[in-house]
Residue frames as qw, qx, qy, qz and C-alpha x, y, z in Angstrom:
[[0.629, 0.661, 0.321, 0.253, -42.25, -9.77, 14.49],
 [0.027, 0.992, -0.125, 0.011, -40.26, -6.67, 15.40],
 [0.624, -0.568, 0.464, 0.269, -37.10, -8.66, 16.06],
 [0.787, 0.302, 0.434, 0.318, -36.68, -9.85, 12.46],
 [0.383, 0.876, 0.045, 0.290, -36.06, -6.40, 10.89],
 [0.343, -0.877, 0.334, -0.032, -33.63, -5.56, 13.71],
 [0.776, -0.271, 0.520, 0.235, -31.66, -8.77, 13.26],
 [0.700, 0.543, 0.331, 0.325, -31.61, -8.24, 9.49],
 [0.123, 0.971, -0.089, 0.184, -30.36, -4.69, 9.91],
 [0.538, -0.708, 0.450, 0.083, -27.59, -5.83, 12.28],
 [0.820, 0.043, 0.492, 0.289, -26.53, -8.54, 9.83],
 [0.532, 0.770, 0.188, 0.298, -26.42, -6.06, 6.94],
 [0.132, -0.957, 0.241, -0.097, -24.34, -3.63, 9.00],
 [0.706, -0.469, 0.499, 0.180, -21.87, -6.37, 9.93],
 [0.769, 0.353, 0.410, 0.340, -21.48, -7.33, 6.27],
 [0.292, 0.923, 0.041, 0.247, -20.90, -3.69, 5.32],
 [0.398, -0.840, 0.367, 0.027, -18.24, -3.29, 8.02],
 [0.798, -0.163, 0.513, 0.272, -16.47, -6.43, 6.79],
 [0.648, 0.600, 0.321, 0.342, -16.53, -5.28, 3.17],
 [0.082, 0.976, -0.071, 0.191, -15.37, -1.74, 3.98],
 [0.540, -0.718, 0.428, 0.099, -12.56, -2.90, 6.27],
 [0.807, 0.060, 0.484, 0.334, -11.34, -5.46, 3.73],
 [0.492, 0.783, 0.207, 0.319, -11.40, -2.76, 1.06],
 [0.170, -0.959, 0.219, -0.064, -9.39, -0.42, 3.27],
 [0.708, -0.440, 0.498, 0.239, -6.77, -3.07, 3.83],
 [0.736, 0.364, 0.436, 0.369, -6.54, -3.76, 0.12],
 [0.273, 0.927, 0.089, 0.243, -6.29, -0.07, -0.70],
 [0.342, -0.883, 0.321, -0.002, -3.54, 0.42, 1.88],
 [0.654, -0.362, 0.624, 0.226, -1.42, -2.43, 0.54],
 [0.314, 0.487, -0.627, -0.521, 0.25, -3.32, -2.74],
 [0.839, 0.061, 0.417, -0.344, -1.76, -6.27, -4.04],
 [0.899, 0.401, 0.112, 0.139, 0.44, -7.19, -7.00],
 [0.068, 0.894, -0.443, 0.010, 4.19, -7.18, -7.39],
 [0.595, 0.405, -0.680, 0.140, 7.33, -9.22, -6.74],
 [0.823, -0.530, 0.103, -0.178, 7.67, -11.83, -4.01],
 [0.358, 0.542, -0.728, 0.218, 10.87, -13.22, -2.56],
 [0.871, -0.398, -0.265, -0.113, 11.51, -15.85, 0.10],
 [0.039, 0.689, -0.600, 0.405, 13.76, -16.26, 3.11],
 [0.942, -0.283, -0.162, -0.073, 14.94, -19.05, 5.37],
 [0.683, 0.372, -0.403, 0.482, 18.36, -20.44, 6.20],
 [0.351, 0.123, -0.520, 0.769, 20.02, -18.35, 8.91],
 [0.349, -0.298, 0.095, -0.883, 16.69, -16.76, 9.90],
 [0.732, -0.264, -0.583, -0.234, 15.16, -20.12, 10.88],
 [0.645, -0.357, -0.553, 0.388, 14.65, -20.16, 14.65],
 [0.198, 0.046, -0.195, 0.960, 14.97, -16.40, 15.08],
 [0.111, 0.609, 0.606, -0.499, 12.23, -14.19, 16.43],
 [0.233, 0.555, 0.502, 0.621, 10.11, -12.34, 13.89],
 [0.021, -0.300, 0.092, -0.949, 8.84, -8.79, 14.36],
 [0.635, -0.446, -0.299, -0.555, 5.60, -10.20, 15.79],
 [0.452, -0.541, 0.591, -0.392, 7.53, -12.05, 18.49],
 [0.973, 0.067, 0.149, -0.165, 6.87, -15.48, 16.97],
 [0.477, -0.454, 0.663, 0.357, 9.80, -17.77, 16.25],
 [0.548, 0.553, -0.355, -0.517, 10.39, -18.02, 12.51],
 [0.659, -0.064, 0.747, 0.060, 9.99, -21.53, 11.12],
 [0.196, 0.428, -0.535, -0.701, 10.81, -21.71, 7.43],
 [0.050, -0.102, -0.970, -0.213, 8.75, -24.92, 7.19],
 [0.163, 0.585, 0.664, -0.437, 5.57, -23.12, 8.20],
 [0.276, 0.587, 0.518, 0.557, 3.36, -21.14, 5.81],
 [0.230, -0.815, -0.248, 0.471, 4.14, -17.60, 6.94],
 [0.503, 0.572, 0.217, 0.611, 5.28, -14.36, 5.34],
 [0.299, -0.450, -0.180, 0.822, 6.63, -10.88, 5.96],
 [0.213, 0.741, 0.460, 0.439, 4.74, -7.80, 4.75],
 [0.284, 0.245, -0.180, 0.909, 5.50, -4.12, 5.24],
 [0.261, -0.226, 0.107, -0.932, 2.08, -2.94, 6.40],
 [0.679, -0.306, -0.519, -0.419, -0.50, -5.70, 6.91],
 [0.541, -0.588, 0.388, -0.460, -1.31, -6.36, 10.59],
 [0.032, 0.292, -0.949, 0.111, 0.24, -9.43, 12.17],
 [0.416, 0.192, 0.812, -0.362, -2.14, -12.37, 11.95],
 [0.575, 0.513, -0.092, -0.631, -3.56, -11.35, 8.56],
 [0.678, 0.059, 0.717, 0.150, -4.21, -14.40, 6.36],
 [0.305, 0.673, -0.297, -0.605, -3.23, -13.83, 2.73],
 [0.861, 0.297, 0.405, 0.083, -3.68, -15.89, -0.44],
 [0.103, -0.682, 0.487, 0.537, -0.58, -15.62, -2.65],
 [0.831, 0.455, 0.319, -0.033, -0.83, -16.47, -6.35],
 [0.426, -0.353, 0.525, 0.647, 2.19, -16.93, -8.59],
 [0.504, 0.677, 0.074, -0.531, 1.18, -15.05, -11.74],
 [0.200, 0.550, -0.714, -0.385, 3.67, -16.98, -13.87],
 [0.205, 0.070, -0.967, -0.132, 2.30, -20.47, -13.15],
 [0.579, -0.373, -0.345, -0.638, -1.05, -19.95, -11.41],
 [0.601, -0.199, -0.718, 0.289, -0.01, -21.83, -8.25],
 [0.327, -0.719, 0.017, -0.612, -1.41, -20.50, -4.95],
 [0.528, -0.132, -0.710, 0.447, -0.73, -20.79, -1.23],
 [0.401, -0.827, -0.228, -0.321, -2.14, -19.37, 1.99],
 [0.542, 0.146, -0.467, 0.683, 0.17, -17.65, 4.49],
 [0.401, -0.841, -0.343, 0.119, -0.07, -15.82, 7.80],
 [0.290, 0.755, -0.196, 0.555, 1.70, -12.47, 8.16],
 [0.744, -0.619, -0.181, 0.173, 4.01, -12.63, 11.19],
 [0.616, -0.303, 0.118, 0.717, 7.01, -10.52, 10.19],
 [0.198, 0.898, 0.028, -0.392, 8.01, -7.21, 8.57],
 [0.308, -0.347, 0.649, 0.602, 9.66, -6.90, 5.18],
 [0.837, 0.091, 0.053, 0.538, 10.82, -7.32, 2.49],
 [0.283, -0.800, 0.040, 0.527, 13.50, -4.66, 2.68],
 [0.346, -0.005, 0.571, 0.745, 14.04, -4.47, -1.08],
 [0.215, 0.302, 0.073, -0.926, 12.14, -1.57, -2.62],
 [0.485, 0.158, -0.481, -0.713, 10.35, -3.35, -5.48],
 [0.363, -0.100, -0.926, -0.022, 9.14, -6.39, -3.50],
 [0.492, -0.431, -0.072, -0.753, 5.81, -6.64, -1.69],
 [0.868, -0.381, 0.126, -0.293, 6.04, -9.89, 0.31],
 [0.157, 0.535, -0.823, 0.113, 8.69, -12.23, 1.68],
 [0.895, -0.143, -0.203, -0.369, 7.60, -15.87, 1.93],
 [0.628, -0.464, 0.622, -0.049, 8.86, -18.73, 4.05],
 [0.021, 0.343, -0.857, -0.384, 10.58, -21.53, 2.13],
 [0.306, 0.278, 0.902, -0.124, 7.51, -23.77, 2.54],
 [0.395, 0.730, 0.332, -0.448, 5.25, -21.15, 0.97],
 [0.178, 0.681, -0.485, -0.519, 7.77, -20.46, -1.79],
 [0.155, -0.132, 0.956, 0.213, 7.96, -24.17, -2.63],
 [0.393, 0.464, 0.740, -0.288, 4.17, -24.36, -2.79],
 [0.454, 0.815, 0.162, -0.323, 4.03, -21.79, -5.60],
 [0.852, 0.305, 0.228, 0.359, 7.16, -22.97, -7.40],
 [0.234, 0.934, -0.100, 0.249, 9.50, -20.03, -6.81],
 [0.728, -0.605, 0.211, 0.244, 12.34, -21.46, -4.69],
 [0.752, 0.132, 0.320, 0.561, 14.63, -21.88, -7.72],
 [0.298, 0.714, 0.211, 0.597, 14.06, -18.46, -9.31],
 [0.387, -0.178, -0.426, 0.798, 14.05, -16.78, -5.90],
 [0.187, 0.332, 0.153, -0.912, 11.66, -14.05, -7.07],
 [0.134, 0.382, 0.846, 0.347, 8.24, -14.28, -8.72],
 [0.256, -0.194, -0.138, -0.937, 5.39, -12.00, -9.80],
 [0.146, -0.335, -0.904, 0.224, 2.49, -12.54, -7.43],
 [0.332, -0.519, -0.201, -0.762, -0.91, -11.20, -6.51],
 [0.095, -0.029, -0.789, 0.607, -2.13, -10.98, -2.91],
 [0.473, -0.464, -0.436, -0.609, -5.68, -11.47, -1.69],
 [0.194, -0.288, 0.640, -0.686, -6.67, -10.94, 1.94],
 [0.473, -0.235, -0.826, -0.197, -8.56, -13.97, 3.23],
 [0.552, -0.715, -0.428, 0.034, -8.97, -12.92, 6.87],
 [0.275, 0.526, -0.287, 0.752, -7.67, -10.22, 9.15],
 [0.357, -0.319, -0.658, 0.581, -7.53, -9.18, 12.77],
 [0.125, -0.804, -0.382, -0.437, -10.28, -6.78, 13.89],
 [0.035, 0.576, -0.348, 0.739, -9.77, -3.91, 16.32],
 [0.758, -0.490, 0.006, -0.430, -11.92, -5.77, 18.86],
 [0.964, -0.106, -0.150, 0.194, -9.10, -8.31, 19.19],
 [0.605, 0.329, -0.191, 0.700, -6.39, -5.70, 19.71],
 [0.375, -0.872, -0.202, 0.241, -5.19, -3.16, 22.24],
 [0.428, 0.727, -0.193, 0.501, -2.70, -0.30, 22.20],
 [0.665, -0.483, -0.280, 0.496, -0.08, 0.64, 24.77],
 [0.107, 0.945, -0.066, 0.301, 0.61, 4.30, 25.48],
 [0.831, -0.080, -0.267, 0.482, 4.24, 4.09, 26.46],
 [0.406, -0.307, -0.165, 0.845, 4.88, 7.77, 27.05],
 [0.158, 0.912, 0.353, 0.138, 3.80, 11.39, 26.63],
 [0.610, -0.204, 0.040, 0.765, 6.50, 13.92, 25.81],
 [0.102, 0.919, 0.144, -0.352, 6.85, 17.67, 25.36],
 [0.098, -0.703, 0.519, 0.477, 10.19, 17.56, 23.55],
 [0.796, 0.481, -0.199, -0.310, 10.32, 16.22, 19.96],
 [0.308, 0.545, -0.776, 0.081, 13.71, 14.58, 20.55],
 [0.379, -0.168, 0.810, -0.415, 12.19, 12.44, 23.33],
 [0.791, 0.343, 0.212, -0.459, 9.36, 11.42, 21.01],
 [0.665, 0.587, -0.435, -0.153, 11.79, 10.37, 18.29],
 [0.021, 0.468, -0.850, 0.238, 14.02, 8.52, 20.72],
 [0.589, 0.016, 0.675, -0.444, 11.08, 6.51, 22.04],
 [0.790, 0.481, 0.004, -0.380, 9.79, 5.84, 18.54],
 [0.464, 0.614, -0.636, -0.054, 13.19, 4.66, 17.30],
 [0.203, -0.334, 0.865, -0.314, 13.69, 2.34, 20.27],
 [0.681, 0.182, 0.553, -0.444, 10.28, 0.73, 19.84],
 [0.733, 0.578, -0.159, -0.320, 10.55, 0.40, 16.06],
 [0.242, 0.569, -0.785, 0.019, 13.95, -1.28, 16.34],
 [0.339, -0.117, 0.869, -0.341, 12.25, -3.85, 18.57],
 [0.024, -0.163, -0.893, -0.418, 9.70, -4.52, 15.81],
 [0.120, 0.562, 0.672, -0.468, 6.69, -2.67, 17.24],
 [0.151, 0.631, 0.493, 0.579, 4.16, -0.68, 15.23],
 [0.282, -0.418, -0.350, 0.790, 4.38, 2.89, 16.55],
 [0.103, 0.728, 0.404, 0.544, 2.11, 5.90, 16.08],
 [0.242, -0.150, -0.367, 0.885, 2.08, 9.32, 17.71],
 [0.093, -0.777, -0.562, -0.267, -0.79, 11.59, 18.71],
 [0.240, 0.170, -0.228, 0.928, -0.41, 15.26, 19.60],
 [0.159, -0.672, -0.669, 0.275, -2.70, 16.78, 22.22],
 [0.093, 0.901, 0.247, 0.343, -4.05, 20.34, 22.27],
 [0.482, -0.858, 0.113, 0.138, -1.51, 21.11, 25.01],
 [0.348, 0.799, -0.489, -0.022, 1.40, 20.31, 22.73],
 [0.510, -0.405, 0.753, -0.097, 2.18, 16.97, 24.39],
 [0.616, 0.343, -0.590, -0.394, 2.87, 14.04, 22.05],
 [0.815, -0.224, 0.466, -0.262, 1.70, 10.59, 23.03],
 [0.266, 0.441, -0.819, -0.252, 3.70, 7.61, 21.78],
 [0.823, -0.031, 0.339, -0.455, 1.63, 4.46, 21.26],
 [0.081, -0.214, 0.943, 0.243, 2.41, 0.88, 20.36],
 [0.650, 0.194, -0.017, -0.735, -0.47, -0.24, 18.16],
 [0.781, 0.235, -0.430, -0.387, -2.18, -3.42, 17.06],
 [0.021, -0.331, 0.902, -0.277, -1.29, -5.78, 19.90],
 [0.632, -0.226, -0.655, -0.346, -3.40, -8.91, 19.95],
 [0.614, -0.602, 0.181, -0.478, -5.05, -9.40, 23.32],
 [0.985, -0.158, -0.047, 0.055, -3.62, -12.91, 23.55],
 [0.724, 0.320, -0.186, 0.582, -0.12, -11.48, 22.97],
 [0.182, -0.901, 0.026, -0.394, -0.44, -8.70, 25.55],
 [0.760, -0.622, 0.140, 0.127, 1.59, -10.38, 28.34],
 [0.793, 0.063, 0.218, 0.566, 4.54, -10.95, 25.99],
 [0.294, 0.733, 0.152, 0.594, 4.30, -7.41, 24.57],
 [0.418, -0.886, 0.025, -0.197, 4.29, -5.92, 28.06],
 [0.826, -0.415, 0.191, 0.330, 7.37, -7.91, 29.01],
 [0.664, 0.335, 0.232, 0.627, 9.21, -6.82, 25.86],
 [0.054, 0.852, 0.113, 0.508, 8.30, -3.16, 26.38],
 [0.605, -0.792, 0.080, -0.016, 9.41, -3.27, 30.01],
 [0.833, -0.150, 0.202, 0.492, 12.76, -4.72, 28.94],
 [0.443, 0.565, 0.191, 0.669, 13.16, -1.65, 26.73],
 [0.281, -0.073, -0.365, 0.884, 12.75, 0.55, 29.81],
 [0.338, -0.320, -0.224, -0.857, 9.15, 1.70, 29.33],
 [0.174, -0.149, -0.888, 0.399, 7.61, 0.97, 32.73],
 [0.195, 0.383, 0.461, -0.776, 4.79, 3.55, 32.98],
 [0.156, -0.062, -0.683, -0.710, 2.68, 2.46, 30.01],
 [0.511, 0.192, 0.450, -0.707, -1.10, 2.41, 29.83],
 [0.180, 0.172, 0.917, 0.311, -3.16, -0.29, 28.11],
 [0.403, 0.377, 0.152, -0.820, -6.01, 1.20, 26.04],
 [0.683, 0.401, 0.605, -0.081, -8.59, -0.27, 23.69],
 [0.316, -0.026, 0.562, 0.764, -7.62, -0.14, 20.03],
 [0.313, 0.529, 0.253, -0.747, -9.80, 2.60, 18.55],
 [0.647, 0.581, -0.197, -0.453, -9.42, 1.73, 14.88],
 [0.937, 0.111, 0.260, 0.206, -8.42, -1.28, 12.88],
 [0.454, -0.474, 0.349, 0.669, -4.91, -0.67, 11.57],
 [0.357, 0.351, 0.629, 0.595, -6.21, -0.63, 8.02],
 [0.027, -0.896, -0.430, -0.109, -8.66, 2.14, 8.98],
 [0.403, -0.771, 0.074, 0.487, -5.82, 4.12, 10.55],
 [0.447, -0.138, 0.526, 0.710, -3.82, 3.89, 7.33],
 [0.216, 0.557, 0.651, 0.469, -6.82, 4.82, 5.21],
 [0.142, -0.915, -0.369, -0.075, -7.96, 7.80, 7.29],
 [0.409, 0.567, -0.244, 0.672, -4.53, 9.17, 8.11],
 [0.596, -0.767, -0.169, -0.165, -5.22, 9.06, 11.85],
 [0.518, -0.757, 0.363, 0.166, -1.52, 8.66, 12.55],
 [0.405, 0.676, -0.593, -0.163, 1.79, 8.01, 10.81],
 [0.982, -0.134, 0.116, -0.060, 2.40, 4.30, 10.53],
 [0.212, 0.743, -0.635, 0.030, 5.96, 3.10, 10.85],
 [0.990, -0.126, 0.022, -0.064, 7.21, -0.47, 10.81],
 [0.136, 0.738, -0.658, 0.065, 10.59, -1.90, 11.57],
 [0.988, -0.130, -0.074, -0.036, 12.22, -5.26, 11.99],
 [0.202, -0.776, 0.598, 0.017, 15.52, -6.26, 13.50],
 [0.896, -0.049, 0.440, -0.036, 15.39, -9.79, 12.13],
 [0.706, 0.140, 0.462, 0.518, 17.08, -9.23, 8.77],
 [0.125, 0.787, -0.096, -0.596, 18.23, -6.60, 6.29]]
């Protein structure tokens, strides 16, 4: 008989964690605004997540949502909806909140206009249990920190920094899916960071944004 209350408590806690994490993601992201779409010359290029962009797949670029997040996009002008996976960074126009593949844009009837008012709803997201971080360096000089950050961001990585009590600043690549770790390690090594350390992701990226645990910075070299 004692197991039932325990199991019920665990289930309630899991539901609360899901609700709170989803709320943090929503709070950290613009949920309504303008959408655009991209394709053409970007088809076949690597996205910021490392995946090859296929304009015929239902994917999208977002400035802050973790790669792998599943988002429902609704065209507020006609009510049409589609489901996309976030695998790239952007858009790089100030008043836009998401950049859709051509397939996704066609699904909500915005290929012709090019831009549409949309709302975003998070359907699913990647938890911290599925992610790791890479500490790529620890530096005493600010210029070395900024050089490392800039190099990693240009390669499309999510970078945060943590300062120790000794005045040393750690540079970390965040939010790497465990299944993508071999590819991420290879990419980081090609950038010249050989003495990195793999550590367990301490917080979901949405929690990091909500609690201010570190400055989040995103970059993409795929398009401007």
